[in-house]
Backbone as ProteinMPNN parsed JSONL, in Angstrom:
{"seq_chain_A": "MRVALAQMDCLLGDLDHNVAKTKGLMAQGRDSGADLIVFPELILTGYSLGRIGHEVWLNADGPNISALAEEASGISAVVGFHEGGNGPRSFNSAAFLEDGSLLHLHRKLYLPTYGAFEERKHFSPGQTMRAFDSRLGRMAILICNDAWQPSLPFLAVQDGAEVLLIPVNSALDESPGVLDIQHQWKEITRFYAVMFQCYVVLVNRVGTEGDLCFWGGSHVMDPSGRTV", "coords_chain_A": {"N_chain_A": [[201.814, -73.892, -101.497], [201.353, -77.085, -100.21], [203.271, -79.809, -99.252], [203.45, -83.28, -98.929], [205.618, -85.635, -97.533], [206.21, -88.811, -98.238], [207.638, -90.772, -96.459], [208.386, -93.925, -96.269], [208.24, -97.532, -95.836], [208.395, -100.497, -97.919], [207.191, -103.637, -99.26], [209.259, -106.006, -100.649], [208.73, -106.832, -103.946], [205.981, -107.189, -103.622], [203.363, -106.261, -105.077], [200.564, -105.799, -104.717], [200.29, -105.176, -101.975], [201.98, -102.91, -101.78], [200.898, -101.077, -103.633], [198.344, -100.71, -102.536], [199.018, -99.576, -100.057], [200.234, -97.228, -100.908], [198.08, -95.934, -102.201], [196.46, -95.535, -99.964], [197.987, -93.712, -98.451], [198.018, -91.571, -100.196], [195.325, -90.792, -100.093], [195.208, -90.111, -97.398], [197.013, -87.971, -97.348], [195.673, -86.137, -99.005], [193.372, -85.707, -97.452], [194.501, -84.396, -95.321], [195.128, -81.967, -96.336], [197.239, -81.648, -98.116], [198.797, -80.606, -101.149], [200.473, -81.921, -102.839], [201.994, -85.104, -102.894], [204.909, -86.91, -102.35], [206.529, -89.863, -103.131], [209.034, -92.393, -102.309], [211.781, -93.585, -104.396], [211.145, -96.354, -106.544], [208.997, -97.355, -105.009], [206.717, -98.889, -105.368], [207.538, -101.421, -105.957], [209.847, -102.179, -104.599], [213.438, -102.306, -104.044], [215.753, -104.139, -104.373], [215.375, -106.115, -106.57], [216.423, -107.998, -108.404], [216.374, -111.168, -109.852], [213.618, -111.358, -109.881], [212.606, -109.145, -111.029], [211.323, -108.907, -113.564], [208.902, -110.007, -112.997], [207.416, -108.199, -111.624], [207.34, -105.829, -112.952], [205.816, -102.839, -114.24], [203.497, -101.538, -116.586], [203.486, -98.213, -117.738], [201.055, -97.239, -118.533], [199.362, -99.078, -117.498], [197.033, -101.031, -115.377], [197.648, -100.692, -112.587], [199.112, -98.257, -112.301], [197.208, -96.623, -113.447], [195.131, -96.87, -111.584], [196.26, -95.593, -109.381], [196.537, -93.07, -110.486], [193.868, -92.332, -110.688], [193.34, -91.985, -108.026], [194.677, -89.685, -107.623], [193.215, -87.201, -107.365], [192.532, -84.029, -106.554], [194.871, -84.078, -105.217], [198.239, -84.094, -106.148], [200.775, -86.467, -107.207], [203.946, -88.123, -106.862], [205.288, -91.096, -107.888], [207.331, -93.902, -107.571], [208.489, -96.643, -109.591], [209.133, -99.914, -111.083], [209.396, -99.911, -114.361], [208.179, -101.599, -117.185], [207.473, -104.087, -119.725], [206.842, -103.262, -122.272], [208.374, -104.346, -124.678], [211.875, -105.447, -124.63], [213.31, -103.878, -122.824], [213.597, -102.372, -119.547], [212.848, -99.919, -116.983], [213.927, -97.723, -114.355], [211.647, -95.867, -112.993], [209.668, -92.854, -112.452], [206.474, -91.63, -111.879], [204.504, -88.752, -112.433], [201.509, -87.964, -111.181], [198.297, -86.608, -111.744], [195.126, -85.161, -111.371], [193.715, -87.465, -112.209], [195.262, -88.574, -114.238], [198.332, -89.653, -115.887], [200.698, -87.374, -115.842], [203.394, -86.827, -116.321], [206.347, -88.681, -117.058], [209.318, -89.81, -115.755], [212.371, -91.31, -116.511], [215.027, -92.847, -114.948], [218.261, -91.649, -115.527], [220.999, -91.941, -114.848], [222.375, -94.744, -113.857], [223.507, -96.468, -111.075], [226.456, -98.478, -110.558], [227.908, -99.781, -108.463], [229.189, -101.176, -105.406], [226.52, -102.344, -103.473], [224.697, -101.562, -105.291], [223.496, -102.243, -108.277], [222.264, -101.369, -110.701], [222.451, -101.161, -113.477], [222.494, -103.742, -114.377], [219.905, -104.478, -114.426], [218.21, -102.476, -115.356], [217.489, -100.23, -118.088], [218.975, -97.144, -119.138], [217.314, -93.956, -118.9], [216.556, -91.41, -121.386], [216.02, -88.696, -121.53], [215.84, -85.427, -120.024], [213.584, -83.438, -118.74], [211.617, -80.585, -117.845], [208.26, -80.004, -116.608], [204.876, -78.829, -116.827], [202.603, -78.407, -114.176], [199.566, -78.265, -112.21], [200.503, -77.016, -110.02], [202.708, -75.6, -110.645], [205.846, -75.323, -112.498], [207.835, -78.16, -112.815], [210.399, -80.675, -112.146], [211.682, -84.007, -112.251], [214.162, -85.883, -110.63], [215.779, -88.917, -110.228], [217.247, -90.235, -107.513], [220.46, -91.135, -108.036], [220.592, -89.535, -110.292], [220.568, -86.97, -109.275], [223.119, -86.593, -108.421], [224.533, -85.78, -110.527], [225.462, -82.879, -111.712], [224.76, -81.674, -114.129], [222.156, -82.424, -114.778], [220.12, -81.272, -112.951], [220.738, -78.65, -113.676], [219.983, -78.588, -116.409], [217.259, -79.072, -116.048], [216.389, -76.787, -114.644], [217.06, -74.835, -116.493], [215.159, -75.487, -118.31], [213.006, -74.446, -117.14], [212.138, -75.365, -114.63], [210.801, -74.921, -111.414], [210.637, -76.299, -109.125], [212.417, -79.014, -107.864], [212.03, -82.419, -107.764], [212.966, -85.162, -105.919], [212.956, -88.394, -105.657], [214.331, -91.049, -103.766], [216.333, -94.011, -103.038], [218.222, -94.356, -100.64], [220.81, -95.795, -98.863], [222.432, -96.597, -95.744], [225.963, -96.704, -95.23], [228.449, -97.694, -93.308], [231.12, -98.186, -93.598], [234.701, -97.776, -93.249], [236.045, -94.695, -94.387], [234.028, -94.108, -96.166], [231.687, -91.857, -97.651], [229.748, -89.642, -95.615], [226.67, -90.177, -96.05], [224.187, -89.136, -95.31], [224.748, -86.507, -94.536], [225.844, -85.591, -96.953], [223.699, -85.661, -98.773], [222.086, -83.599, -97.769], [223.79, -81.44, -98.238], [223.912, -81.471, -101.029], [221.205, -80.988, -101.828], [220.829, -78.49, -100.655], [222.759, -76.962, -102.022], [221.786, -77.034, -104.712], [219.294, -75.781, -104.349], [219.999, -73.172, -103.533], [221.839, -72.351, -105.542], [220.34, -72.565, -107.928], [218.072, -71.236, -107.256], [215.569, -72.42, -106.467], [213.0, -74.654, -105.238], [213.7, -77.679, -103.515], [212.803, -80.981, -103.211], [213.297, -83.789, -101.386], [212.805, -87.235, -101.015], [213.288, -90.041, -99.192], [213.272, -93.57, -98.539], [212.446, -95.782, -95.777], [213.334, -98.608, -93.662], [214.462, -102.02, -94.361], [216.238, -104.015, -96.785], [217.555, -106.994, -97.275], [220.953, -106.544, -96.874], [220.762, -103.834, -97.025], [220.075, -100.795, -95.464], [217.788, -98.415, -95.176], [217.616, -94.945, -94.557], [215.868, -92.79, -94.327], [215.373, -89.392, -93.698], [214.066, -87.467, -95.233], [213.3, -84.299, -96.758], [212.58, -80.788, -97.365], [214.054, -78.199, -99.168], [214.487, -74.711, -99.237], [214.855, -71.784, -101.465], [216.706, -70.206, -100.117], [218.357, -71.922, -98.892], [217.479, -73.089, -96.586], [216.028, -75.596, -94.499], [212.73, -76.438, -94.902]], "CA_chain_A": [[201.739, -75.324, -101.817], [201.673, -77.996, -99.11], [203.856, -81.04, -99.779], [203.577, -84.407, -98.002], [206.766, -86.484, -97.823], [205.771, -90.161, -97.877], [208.816, -91.545, -96.048], [207.749, -95.188, -95.912], [208.848, -98.794, -96.248], [207.544, -101.295, -98.802], [207.52, -105.06, -99.267], [209.938, -106.342, -101.897], [208.023, -107.665, -104.903], [204.563, -107.36, -103.285], [202.675, -105.143, -105.719], [199.25, -105.529, -104.134], [200.502, -104.479, -100.7], [202.597, -101.592, -101.971], [199.934, -100.193, -104.303], [197.295, -100.378, -101.573], [199.587, -98.659, -99.063], [200.435, -95.949, -101.585], [196.759, -95.31, -102.35], [196.01, -95.096, -98.65], [198.718, -92.508, -98.059], [197.532, -90.48, -101.046], [194.056, -90.341, -99.521], [195.526, -89.451, -96.128], [197.607, -86.679, -97.671], [194.609, -85.254, -99.501], [192.5, -85.35, -96.331], [195.223, -83.492, -94.42], [195.289, -80.686, -96.998], [198.428, -81.581, -98.971], [198.588, -80.422, -102.586], [201.378, -82.844, -103.527], [202.64, -86.117, -102.072], [206.045, -87.485, -103.061], [206.934, -91.169, -102.612], [210.423, -92.73, -102.639], [212.168, -94.352, -105.585], [210.759, -97.772, -106.644], [208.211, -97.691, -103.829], [205.68, -99.879, -105.679], [208.12, -102.741, -106.22], [211.043, -102.458, -103.82], [214.677, -101.979, -104.749], [216.671, -105.243, -104.727], [214.498, -107.082, -107.229], [217.207, -109.078, -109.0], [215.754, -112.044, -110.847], [212.151, -111.261, -109.907], [212.233, -107.85, -111.578], [210.371, -109.015, -114.675], [207.612, -110.459, -112.489], [206.687, -107.106, -110.971], [207.391, -104.55, -113.663], [204.504, -102.264, -114.515], [203.329, -100.621, -117.709], [203.122, -96.869, -117.293], [199.634, -97.048, -118.827], [198.664, -100.269, -117.032], [195.972, -100.84, -114.38], [198.107, -100.223, -111.275], [199.391, -96.824, -112.385], [195.923, -95.958, -113.705], [194.389, -96.814, -110.321], [196.867, -94.541, -108.569], [196.198, -91.796, -111.124], [192.495, -92.019, -110.299], [193.401, -91.51, -106.639], [195.298, -88.352, -107.659], [192.197, -86.18, -107.59], [192.658, -83.133, -105.413], [196.254, -84.148, -104.76], [199.179, -84.615, -107.144], [201.631, -87.475, -106.585], [205.108, -88.694, -107.54], [205.334, -92.498, -107.486], [208.416, -94.628, -108.221], [208.172, -98.039, -109.9], [209.911, -100.614, -112.105], [208.6, -99.831, -115.584], [208.532, -102.548, -118.232], [206.343, -104.709, -120.384], [206.752, -102.848, -123.676], [209.66, -104.68, -125.271], [212.843, -106.095, -123.739], [213.938, -102.969, -121.869], [212.828, -101.886, -118.405], [213.383, -98.654, -116.496], [213.666, -97.216, -113.014], [210.827, -94.723, -113.405], [208.796, -92.156, -111.508], [205.328, -91.021, -112.55], [203.815, -87.621, -111.803], [200.086, -88.201, -111.389], [197.519, -85.412, -111.417], [193.772, -85.058, -111.934], [193.28, -88.709, -112.822], [196.067, -89.014, -115.376], [199.784, -89.612, -115.791], [201.067, -86.107, -116.469], [204.799, -86.842, -116.733], [207.09, -89.89, -116.697], [210.776, -89.655, -115.796], [213.153, -92.543, -116.429], [216.338, -92.556, -114.368], [219.307, -91.632, -116.551], [222.307, -92.378, -114.338], [222.168, -95.963, -113.086], [224.748, -96.812, -110.38], [227.018, -99.835, -110.715], [228.956, -99.909, -107.451], [228.744, -101.737, -104.139], [225.275, -103.124, -103.528], [223.8, -100.938, -106.266], [223.862, -102.785, -109.593], [221.057, -101.111, -111.48], [222.649, -101.371, -114.919], [222.218, -105.144, -114.685], [218.464, -104.726, -114.431], [217.467, -101.39, -115.992], [218.077, -99.421, -119.154], [218.942, -95.733, -118.749], [216.447, -93.038, -119.614], [217.219, -90.633, -122.433], [215.652, -87.275, -121.544], [215.67, -84.667, -118.784], [212.692, -82.334, -119.093], [210.666, -80.044, -116.883], [206.872, -80.143, -117.062], [203.916, -77.957, -116.149], [201.531, -79.011, -113.398], [198.676, -77.247, -111.633], [201.223, -76.411, -108.901], [203.889, -74.914, -111.153], [206.713, -76.092, -113.394], [208.616, -79.058, -111.975], [211.208, -81.707, -112.789], [211.985, -85.154, -111.393], [215.456, -86.555, -110.734], [215.716, -90.095, -109.374], [218.43, -90.618, -106.738], [221.78, -90.845, -108.597], [220.466, -88.412, -111.23], [220.84, -85.721, -108.571], [224.564, -86.488, -108.206], [225.094, -85.318, -111.803], [225.011, -81.48, -111.712], [224.214, -81.243, -115.418], [220.718, -82.69, -114.894], [219.33, -80.166, -112.392], [220.974, -77.457, -114.492], [219.105, -78.679, -117.577], [215.87, -78.958, -115.601], [216.112, -75.39, -114.32], [217.078, -74.105, -117.76], [213.883, -75.792, -118.957], [211.958, -73.717, -116.432], [211.694, -75.99, -113.383], [210.813, -74.132, -110.181], [210.713, -77.278, -108.043], [213.075, -80.278, -108.199], [211.489, -83.521, -106.974], [214.015, -86.181, -105.929], [212.708, -89.64, -104.932], [215.578, -91.802, -103.66], [216.529, -95.168, -102.164], [219.578, -94.146, -100.13], [221.08, -96.688, -97.737], [223.612, -96.298, -94.94], [227.176, -97.504, -95.363], [229.331, -97.215, -92.25], [232.479, -98.654, -93.841], [235.7, -96.71, -93.108], [236.38, -93.924, -95.575], [232.857, -93.883, -97.008], [231.028, -90.57, -97.429], [228.599, -89.519, -94.728], [225.654, -89.975, -97.075], [223.124, -88.277, -94.8], [225.248, -85.135, -94.636], [226.06, -85.226, -98.355], [222.418, -85.369, -99.419], [221.68, -82.258, -97.347], [224.64, -80.477, -98.934], [223.512, -81.453, -102.441], [219.92, -80.305, -102.003], [221.029, -77.07, -100.311], [223.495, -76.325, -103.117], [220.902, -76.823, -105.858], [218.263, -74.808, -103.994], [220.583, -71.828, -103.522], [222.451, -72.044, -106.832], [219.333, -72.435, -108.978], [216.945, -70.481, -106.712], [214.371, -73.245, -106.618], [212.722, -75.551, -104.118], [214.158, -79.047, -103.735], [212.073, -81.928, -102.362], [213.93, -85.11, -101.383], [212.077, -88.237, -100.234], [213.973, -91.327, -99.075], [212.47, -94.57, -97.847], [212.977, -96.373, -94.559], [213.248, -100.061, -93.668], [215.625, -102.779, -94.814], [216.156, -105.076, -97.788], [218.83, -107.688, -97.17], [221.956, -105.766, -96.14], [220.52, -102.406, -97.207], [219.3, -100.139, -94.413], [217.409, -97.095, -95.673], [217.712, -94.084, -93.381], [214.892, -91.699, -94.296], [215.99, -88.078, -93.873], [213.345, -86.678, -96.242], [213.24, -82.88, -96.402], [212.374, -79.777, -98.403], [214.999, -77.086, -99.058], [213.988, -73.535, -99.949], [215.907, -71.124, -102.242], [217.715, -69.593, -99.256], [219.164, -72.99, -98.317], [216.929, -73.499, -95.3], [215.088, -76.712, -94.491], [211.382, -75.928, -94.632]], "C_chain_A": [[202.167, -76.139, -100.603], [202.117, -79.331, -99.7], [203.946, -82.078, -98.666], [204.732, -85.291, -98.455], [206.455, -87.889, -97.32], [206.984, -91.046, -97.587], [208.328, -92.867, -95.471], [208.608, -96.37, -96.333], [207.908, -99.46, -97.246], [207.982, -102.745, -98.702], [208.075, -105.436, -100.632], [209.092, -107.284, -102.747], [206.54, -107.843, -104.646], [203.764, -106.164, -103.813], [201.36, -104.792, -105.036], [199.383, -104.735, -102.838], [200.986, -103.054, -100.925], [201.656, -100.601, -102.647], [198.843, -99.761, -103.325], [197.798, -99.378, -100.533], [199.781, -97.266, -99.657], [199.11, -95.214, -101.764], [196.253, -94.766, -101.018], [196.69, -93.816, -98.195], [198.346, -91.311, -98.933], [196.227, -89.914, -100.49], [194.292, -89.592, -98.211], [196.121, -88.064, -96.365], [196.573, -85.677, -98.146], [193.723, -84.78, -98.346], [193.169, -84.366, -95.371], [195.534, -82.147, -95.07], [196.523, -80.545, -97.858], [198.02, -81.401, -100.43], [199.366, -81.443, -103.404], [201.918, -83.831, -102.516], [203.719, -86.79, -102.912], [206.466, -88.77, -102.356], [208.379, -91.464, -103.01], [210.564, -93.466, -103.973], [211.686, -95.806, -105.457], [209.856, -98.24, -105.499], [207.138, -98.745, -104.118], [206.226, -101.292, -105.79], [209.209, -103.138, -105.245], [212.277, -102.319, -104.69], [215.439, -103.204, -105.258], [215.916, -106.384, -105.399], [215.25, -108.25, -107.846], [216.42, -109.858, -110.031], [214.236, -111.938, -110.9], [211.676, -109.955, -110.538], [211.173, -107.937, -112.654], [208.986, -109.456, -114.216], [206.77, -109.307, -111.938], [206.802, -105.783, -111.722], [205.99, -104.133, -114.09], [204.545, -101.425, -115.776], [202.913, -99.255, -117.171], [201.645, -96.58, -117.533], [198.796, -98.246, -118.39], [197.714, -99.984, -115.877], [196.449, -100.306, -113.033], [198.4, -98.727, -111.277], [198.106, -96.051, -112.642], [195.098, -95.827, -112.428], [194.942, -95.732, -109.401], [196.569, -93.159, -109.151], [194.777, -91.37, -110.753], [192.44, -91.484, -108.87], [193.95, -90.087, -106.567], [194.289, -87.305, -108.108], [192.177, -85.286, -106.362], [194.022, -83.169, -104.767], [197.103, -84.701, -105.899], [200.141, -85.566, -106.442], [202.8, -87.844, -107.489], [205.301, -90.099, -106.996], [206.418, -93.219, -108.276], [208.082, -96.095, -108.43], [209.13, -98.591, -110.951], [209.041, -100.691, -113.356], [209.089, -100.844, -116.613], [207.284, -103.062, -118.912], [206.144, -104.315, -121.819], [208.097, -103.085, -124.35], [210.63, -105.2, -124.227], [213.416, -105.184, -122.662], [212.999, -102.629, -120.709], [213.568, -100.703, -117.795], [213.058, -98.457, -115.019], [212.952, -95.88, -113.211], [210.081, -94.092, -112.238], [207.714, -91.438, -112.3], [204.816, -89.839, -111.739], [202.348, -87.743, -112.183], [199.294, -86.983, -110.93], [196.171, -85.463, -112.119], [193.38, -86.293, -112.736], [194.118, -89.214, -113.969], [197.555, -88.975, -115.045], [200.249, -88.387, -116.569], [202.484, -86.138, -117.029], [205.448, -88.129, -116.242], [208.582, -89.604, -116.838], [211.425, -91.02, -115.63], [214.578, -92.2, -115.996], [217.43, -92.685, -115.416], [220.607, -92.261, -116.069], [222.117, -93.54, -113.363], [223.473, -96.366, -112.404], [225.16, -98.262, -110.606], [228.17, -100.004, -109.733], [228.355, -100.478, -106.171], [227.518, -102.609, -104.309], [224.32, -102.622, -104.594], [224.238, -101.324, -107.677], [222.716, -102.587, -110.581], [221.238, -101.346, -112.973], [222.472, -102.834, -115.328], [220.733, -105.373, -114.941], [217.645, -103.671, -115.17], [218.228, -100.843, -117.188], [218.012, -97.957, -118.724], [217.898, -94.949, -119.533], [217.249, -92.17, -120.56], [216.96, -89.134, -122.357], [215.55, -86.707, -120.135], [214.857, -83.43, -119.119], [211.884, -81.872, -117.879], [209.257, -80.184, -117.457], [205.986, -79.211, -116.238], [202.879, -78.787, -115.414], [200.644, -77.898, -112.864], [199.368, -76.474, -110.51], [202.45, -75.629, -109.34], [204.713, -75.826, -112.041], [207.734, -76.869, -112.562], [209.499, -79.962, -112.822], [211.499, -82.791, -111.762], [213.398, -85.635, -111.687], [215.42, -87.732, -109.77], [217.102, -90.398, -108.812], [219.741, -90.205, -107.411], [221.745, -89.776, -109.687], [220.896, -87.105, -110.562], [222.319, -85.543, -108.237], [225.281, -86.064, -109.483], [224.629, -83.874, -112.001], [224.409, -81.006, -113.033], [222.701, -81.422, -115.485], [219.863, -81.627, -114.204], [219.538, -78.862, -113.144], [220.054, -77.452, -115.709], [217.644, -78.486, -117.183], [215.5, -77.507, -115.322], [216.144, -74.527, -115.578], [215.797, -74.341, -118.554], [212.706, -75.205, -118.176], [211.506, -74.288, -115.109], [211.854, -75.039, -112.201], [210.94, -75.017, -108.952], [211.397, -78.529, -108.583], [212.583, -81.341, -107.229], [212.454, -84.696, -107.067], [213.603, -87.375, -105.071], [213.97, -90.497, -104.929], [215.375, -93.081, -102.863], [217.973, -95.097, -101.692], [219.77, -94.966, -98.862], [222.358, -96.277, -97.021], [224.756, -97.235, -95.292], [228.188, -96.944, -94.377], [230.757, -97.731, -92.402], [233.462, -97.492, -93.697], [235.962, -96.009, -94.44], [235.221, -93.625, -96.494], [232.221, -92.538, -96.652], [229.912, -90.678, -96.391], [227.399, -89.157, -95.603], [224.522, -89.068, -96.596], [223.517, -86.8, -94.905], [225.353, -84.701, -96.096], [224.756, -84.913, -99.074], [221.922, -83.972, -99.029], [222.493, -81.188, -98.075], [224.241, -80.346, -100.407], [222.215, -80.673, -102.635], [220.038, -78.818, -101.67], [221.734, -76.333, -101.446], [222.582, -76.035, -104.3], [219.85, -75.754, -105.56], [218.8, -73.381, -104.075], [221.101, -71.446, -104.905], [221.403, -71.759, -107.906], [218.083, -71.682, -108.524], [215.619, -71.197, -106.97], [214.129, -73.989, -105.313], [213.178, -76.958, -104.494], [213.474, -79.952, -102.715], [212.737, -83.292, -102.483], [213.135, -86.05, -100.49], [212.804, -89.571, -100.329], [213.059, -92.304, -98.336], [213.133, -94.97, -96.534], [212.854, -97.889, -94.681], [214.514, -100.709, -94.195], [215.249, -103.723, -95.947], [217.504, -105.777, -97.779], [219.792, -106.885, -96.309], [221.744, -104.259, -96.255], [219.623, -101.868, -96.095], [219.035, -98.7, -94.844], [217.124, -96.165, -94.495], [216.735, -92.914, -93.347], [215.545, -90.355, -94.583], [215.315, -87.193, -94.906], [213.225, -85.221, -95.791], [212.936, -82.028, -97.628], [213.34, -78.627, -98.134], [214.453, -75.895, -99.846], [215.141, -72.787, -100.624], [216.962, -70.395, -101.407], [218.618, -70.637, -98.605], [218.699, -73.448, -96.955], [215.99, -74.692, -95.472], [213.722, -76.188, -94.069], [210.716, -76.779, -93.551]], "O_chain_A": [[203.234, -75.9, -100.036], [201.428, -79.911, -100.539], [204.458, -81.79, -97.584], [204.815, -85.655, -99.628], [206.438, -88.129, -96.113], [207.313, -91.945, -98.36], [207.905, -92.925, -94.316], [209.571, -96.225, -97.085], [206.761, -99.041, -97.401], [209.026, -103.045, -98.124], [207.429, -105.208, -101.654], [208.775, -108.397, -102.326], [205.884, -108.583, -105.38], [203.521, -105.193, -103.096], [201.075, -103.618, -104.801], [198.678, -103.748, -102.628], [200.465, -102.109, -100.332], [201.616, -99.426, -102.281], [198.462, -98.591, -103.288], [197.085, -98.442, -100.171], [199.528, -96.256, -99.0], [199.024, -94.013, -101.509], [195.687, -93.675, -100.954], [196.048, -92.935, -97.621], [198.356, -90.171, -98.467], [196.05, -88.698, -100.426], [193.658, -88.57, -97.946], [195.778, -87.105, -95.673], [196.59, -84.514, -97.745], [193.367, -83.604, -98.269], [192.49, -83.597, -94.69], [196.135, -81.279, -94.437], [196.839, -79.44, -98.298], [197.027, -81.968, -100.885], [198.975, -81.789, -104.519], [202.267, -83.448, -101.4], [203.471, -87.191, -104.049], [206.724, -88.778, -101.153], [208.897, -90.855, -103.946], [209.583, -93.901, -104.576], [211.804, -96.412, -104.392], [209.942, -99.39, -105.071], [206.694, -99.43, -103.197], [205.466, -102.258, -105.725], [209.474, -104.329, -105.078], [212.183, -102.225, -105.914], [215.737, -103.294, -106.449], [215.831, -107.486, -104.858], [214.763, -109.38, -107.816], [215.865, -109.285, -110.969], [213.625, -112.385, -111.871], [210.475, -109.686, -110.578], [210.23, -107.145, -112.669], [208.007, -109.302, -114.947], [205.553, -109.432, -111.803], [206.412, -104.736, -111.204], [205.103, -104.966, -114.275], [205.504, -100.69, -116.013], [202.09, -99.159, -116.261], [201.045, -95.773, -116.823], [197.665, -98.418, -118.843], [197.593, -98.84, -115.439], [195.729, -99.54, -112.392], [197.987, -98.01, -110.366], [197.926, -94.951, -112.119], [194.444, -94.807, -112.206], [194.184, -95.039, -108.723], [196.372, -92.195, -108.41], [194.516, -90.187, -110.53], [191.605, -90.641, -108.543], [193.727, -89.371, -105.59], [194.492, -86.614, -109.107], [191.846, -85.731, -105.263], [194.306, -82.38, -103.866], [196.718, -85.677, -106.543], [200.312, -85.49, -105.225], [202.671, -87.877, -108.713], [205.458, -90.285, -105.789], [206.432, -93.163, -109.505], [207.471, -96.727, -107.569], [209.842, -97.842, -111.618], [208.069, -101.444, -113.402], [210.288, -100.932, -116.878], [206.184, -102.547, -118.707], [205.365, -104.948, -122.531], [208.866, -102.15, -124.569], [210.259, -105.378, -123.067], [213.959, -105.677, -121.673], [211.778, -102.601, -120.865], [214.755, -100.5, -118.048], [212.055, -98.955, -114.509], [213.582, -94.88, -113.556], [209.891, -94.706, -111.188], [207.998, -90.73, -113.266], [204.707, -89.912, -110.515], [201.987, -87.638, -113.356], [199.57, -86.402, -109.88], [196.086, -85.768, -113.309], [192.787, -86.185, -113.809], [193.74, -90.187, -114.622], [197.98, -88.356, -114.07], [200.201, -88.363, -117.799], [202.756, -85.552, -118.077], [205.144, -88.612, -115.151], [209.049, -89.204, -117.904], [211.079, -91.784, -114.729], [215.242, -91.365, -116.609], [217.52, -93.698, -116.111], [221.242, -93.025, -116.797], [221.75, -93.347, -112.204], [224.467, -96.587, -113.095], [224.325, -99.143, -110.815], [229.286, -100.334, -110.134], [227.172, -100.291, -105.886], [227.473, -103.492, -105.166], [223.246, -103.194, -104.783], [225.222, -100.802, -108.202], [222.262, -103.538, -111.217], [220.281, -101.694, -113.664], [222.314, -103.126, -116.514], [220.351, -106.344, -115.593], [216.511, -103.937, -115.57], [219.447, -100.977, -117.285], [217.084, -97.569, -118.015], [217.633, -95.249, -120.697], [218.48, -92.191, -120.541], [217.622, -88.367, -123.057], [215.217, -87.414, -119.184], [215.373, -82.482, -119.71], [211.521, -82.666, -117.011], [209.086, -80.45, -118.647], [206.311, -78.858, -115.105], [202.341, -79.751, -115.958], [200.942, -76.718, -113.048], [198.897, -75.416, -110.093], [203.155, -75.058, -108.508], [204.327, -76.964, -112.305], [208.413, -76.297, -111.709], [209.371, -80.013, -114.046], [211.556, -82.529, -110.561], [213.787, -85.779, -112.846], [215.064, -87.559, -108.604], [218.014, -90.771, -109.55], [220.102, -89.029, -107.361], [222.775, -89.168, -109.978], [221.506, -86.244, -111.195], [222.732, -84.463, -107.815], [226.51, -85.997, -109.51], [223.493, -83.662, -112.423], [223.637, -80.047, -113.057], [222.023, -80.658, -116.173], [218.939, -81.114, -114.835], [218.617, -78.051, -113.242], [219.419, -76.441, -116.01], [216.884, -77.823, -117.889], [214.428, -77.048, -115.715], [215.349, -73.597, -115.717], [215.396, -73.508, -119.366], [211.548, -75.443, -118.518], [210.575, -73.756, -114.505], [212.908, -74.431, -112.014], [211.304, -74.55, -107.873], [211.012, -79.048, -109.63], [212.704, -81.184, -106.014], [212.735, -85.18, -108.163], [213.87, -87.378, -103.869], [214.611, -90.659, -105.967], [214.403, -93.231, -102.123], [218.851, -95.719, -102.289], [218.998, -94.851, -97.91], [223.255, -95.683, -97.62], [224.545, -98.405, -95.611], [228.722, -95.853, -94.577], [231.524, -97.717, -91.44], [233.111, -96.349, -93.987], [236.084, -96.653, -95.482], [235.401, -92.952, -97.509], [232.219, -92.133, -95.489], [229.221, -91.694, -96.312], [227.142, -87.981, -95.864], [223.957, -88.314, -97.389], [222.716, -85.959, -95.311], [224.994, -83.574, -96.438], [224.708, -83.999, -99.897], [221.396, -83.245, -99.871], [221.954, -80.158, -98.481], [224.234, -79.247, -100.961], [222.132, -79.802, -103.501], [219.418, -77.983, -102.328], [221.357, -75.214, -101.794], [222.591, -74.928, -104.837], [219.549, -74.92, -106.414], [218.142, -72.491, -104.615], [220.834, -70.345, -105.387], [221.555, -70.829, -108.698], [217.146, -71.505, -109.302], [214.699, -70.664, -107.59], [214.954, -73.953, -104.4], [213.056, -77.374, -105.646], [213.557, -79.719, -101.509], [212.742, -83.888, -103.56], [212.824, -85.714, -99.348], [212.92, -90.155, -101.406], [212.173, -91.887, -97.59], [214.246, -94.541, -96.23], [212.336, -98.398, -95.675], [215.513, -100.036, -94.444], [214.108, -104.17, -96.058], [218.497, -105.208, -98.233], [219.494, -106.579, -95.154], [222.48, -103.487, -95.64], [218.553, -102.413, -95.823], [219.945, -97.872, -94.873], [216.458, -96.563, -93.538], [216.778, -92.116, -92.411], [216.204, -90.197, -95.611], [215.935, -86.256, -95.408], [213.069, -84.94, -94.602], [213.024, -82.487, -98.767], [213.434, -78.139, -97.008], [214.009, -76.049, -100.984], [216.301, -73.12, -100.382], [218.004, -70.006, -101.936], [219.533, -70.293, -97.857], [219.439, -74.124, -96.239], [215.256, -74.786, -96.456], [213.579, -75.573, -93.013], [209.573, -76.516, -93.175]]}, "name": "protein", "num_of_chains": 1, "seq": "MRVALAQMDCLLGDLDHNVAKTKGLMAQGRDSGADLIVFPELILTGYSLGRIGHEVWLNADGPNISALAEEASGISAVVGFHEGGNGPRSFNSAAFLEDGSLLHLHRKLYLPTYGAFEERKHFSPGQTMRAFDSRLGRMAILICNDAWQPSLPFLAVQDGAEVLLIPVNSALDESPGVLDIQHQWKEITRFYAVMFQCYVVLVNRVGTEGDLCFWGGSHVMDPSGRTV"}
C-alpha cells in the first residue's frame, strides 16, 4: 500500500479554495500511484473558526463531501472538516472516502480546552471509536487529541484495526516548560506502532492561523517503530 501524506495549508473559512485544493491533491496522489491520501484535521475549513464556524460547516452527505467522494476513485482519502447542519450540534470530523462514497465517519471524541485550543466551545464530542474495513485493510481514525488517550487506539486495535490514521492540527509552543510537541508526537506514534503491532499514519498541516504556527512533521511508523 502506498500512502500520500497531504501536509498542506488551507485558508480559514474558504470552502471553495480548500475543497478545490483537496480535490487537486487527490488527483495528483492517484496519478503518482498512491492507494491512500491522508489530509490534516479540519483541512476543508481551517481550525480557528470561532464565530464563523456555523457559516462553513458541512453535512457529511452534502455536495462538498460528495464531490470529494467522487474524486476518490482509484484512491482512498481521509479528509477533515467541520461537520454540522443536522440539528444544533456540530463536530470535528474526518471522512474516509473510497470508490465514490463515504465509507466511514469519525467524530473527534476528546476535544481540548487549554491554551489556544478551545474546541469544546465550538464542537460536540463524538461518541464512538470503531475500526472499519476498506479495500486496503481494516483501519481506524483518531483525530489529534484522540491519540493522546491510550484507551482509543487500544479499542481500535481490539476492533481489528491494522492501520491507525491520525489527522492533526498541531502547533508549536516555545513557552518555557512546555512539552517538545514534535518529539512527543514521534514518541506517541512509535509507542502505538510497536505496542499494538500496527502501522500509524500521522498527518499534520503547515502554515499559520493567527498566533498558531503549524509545524508539519507528517510521517508513517511501522510495527518495528521505524519511520517508513
